Residue, then its C-alpha position, 0 to 999 in steps of 0.5 A: m888131205s881132203e881127197h874130195l876137194k881135189i881136181q880129179s874128184l870134181f872135174n872131168l878134164e877131158e871136157t875143157m880146152a884148159s886141161d893143161i892149166f891143172d897140171g901140177c896143182t892139187y886143188p882147183w882154186e890154185v889155177l885161178s891166178k893162171i887163167k889169164t896167162e893160159i888164155l893167151r897161150i891157148g888162143n895163139t894155138l887155136p886153128e884159124e879155120e875154126y876160130d876168129k880173133v875178133a879183138e885183142d886177145v879175144w878168140i871166138a869159135k866160128t860156130a858160136k852164136i854171139a848176140p850183137t849186144a854182148s860185151i866180150n873183153g879180152p883175154a877170152i875164148i868162146g868155144k864151139d857152138t856156145e851161145v852168148r846172149h843179149c847183154a851178157f858181159i864178159r869182163g875178161s880172163a874167161i875160158v868158155g867151153e863148147g856148147c855153153v850158154v852165157g845168158n842175158s845180163t850174165e857177167l863173167k870174170n876170171v872163170i873157166l866154164f867147162n863144156k856144156v855149162q849153162v849160166p843162162h839168166y842174170n848170173y854173176v860168176g867170178d873167180s870160179i870154175l864150173g864143171y861139165r854140164s853144171h847149171m846155175g838157175a836164174g839169179s844165182i851168183t857166186s860171191n867172190v869176196k868176203s865182206d871183211k875182205t880177209l883171205v878166203t878159207v875152204k871149210d870142210g866140216e871142222q877142217k879149214i884150208e887156207t887158200g891165200l886168195k882174197k877173191f875166190g867164188a865157187m868150184l862146181g863139180d860136173n853135173v851140179e844144179v844150182g837153184c834160182n836166186s842162190v848165193l854161193n859164198p866165197g870158197t864154196i865147193v860143190g861135189r859132182n852130181s849135187n843139187i842146191y835148192p833155190l834161195s839157198m845161201v851156201r858155204g863150205y863143202v857140199p858132198a858129191g851126190s847130195i841135195y842141199k836144202k839149207a844150212g845143216e840139212i844136206i841129204s844124199k840122193q837116193 
């Protein structure tokens, strides 16, 4: 089994309110089908003195800052001190952690954002998990469905892991930086503390502590 693709290799589970969803799972994409149910479970346990239930299955921390033009559909949880900016579109099944930024015209669908994640400008993040302090530059997106609509496989060198999923965007480990206008193709996994150059088209596994310059050119950080 590919140890570097496992949950504990990518994420600090102390930095998400959704840590329990990973119990019994090996790879992080295994939880994508459980996000909606987990939101409902967590939401009904949130303290009323800290969270408002503003609509059906939508819980927002009292310390969060939500633009009046933002659209938030349930089920969703917006964590403490998070900012949801002008015209953000949260389609549903979104767990947004503490101290996050969901920016102007950014769209989220079936995602877990760990604490301190920033998707601040024109991002699409679907069927994905973004680790602690990961950041997506302006215009960078996760592509979550293959053009031929076949099931997504994770490519790790010569190895291919069948996920059984039609919709699967990207898994970004803690402290990942994605450059502006990059596309993360279905099934992309980026290891902790790695950087993706702007205008990149990324597919497969990017090792932890790397700089992705272009396909076939990935170097280790010095």
